[in-house]
N, C-alpha and C positions, 0 to 999 in steps of 0.2 A: 503493500500500500504506500510506503514512503516514495517509491519511484513515481507512482501516479501523481502524488501531490506535488512533486518537483517538476514533472514533465508536462502536466496538464496546462499550466499557465502559458508555457512556451507554445504548445500546440494551438491553444485558443488565440494567442497573440498573432501567430502566423496566419491562421484561418481568417481572423478578423481583417488583417491587412489585405489578404487576397480577395475577400468579399467586398471590401470598400473599393478596391481597384476596379472590380467588375461593375459594381452598382453605382458608383458616384459619377457625376457629370464631369469631374475634373476641374471645376471652377475654383476649387481651393485644394491646398495640399493638406491631407490628413495623414498623420503619423500615429501608428499604434505604439504606445509606450509601455503597456503592460496589461496584465490581466490579474485581478485580485479575486481569489476564490475564498469563499467563507470556510470556516473551520469544518463545518459539517458537509461541505462540498455540494450544497444545494443552490447556491447562487454565485454569480460571478459579475464583476464590474470590469468592463473593458475601458482602459485609460487611453486617452488620445490627446494630441495637440493639433491645432489647426492654424494654417497660415493662408491668408491674412487673418489675424486674430479676431477681427470684427465679424467673421463668418462662423465663429464658434457656436453661437446659439442656433443658427440655421443647420449646421452639421449635426449638432446634438439632437435636434428635432427629427432630422432625416434618419439618423441611426435608431432613434426610438420607434419611428414608423416601420423601419425595416427589421425590427427585432425577430419577428416570427420567421421572416425569410432567412435571417442569419442562422437561426436554430435549425431550419430545414437544410441549409447549406452545410452546416457542421455535421448533421446526421448523414448527409450524402457523402461528404469528403473524409470523415474520420470515423474510425471504429474505436470509440472511447467509452462505450457503455452508457449509463445514465448521464444525461447532459445537465449540468447546472444551468439555471436561467435566472 
């Protein structure tokens, strides 16, 4: 189990970056900086930065709208068992 706890954030970080590259319009530069998983592994927060900075709110809203699509993308791309959300 320790391996999963160490590896899962990196896998989610990589998948989030890939998903955003596919789904975003490219109007701003979004960089995934991390993935924080709760201790019980039931939830995850994807951390990101945006350039230009004034687009951060718009990007956050976009990512919230795409949450279910992202979960489906992860299920399709990764075999990691039960997915935190």
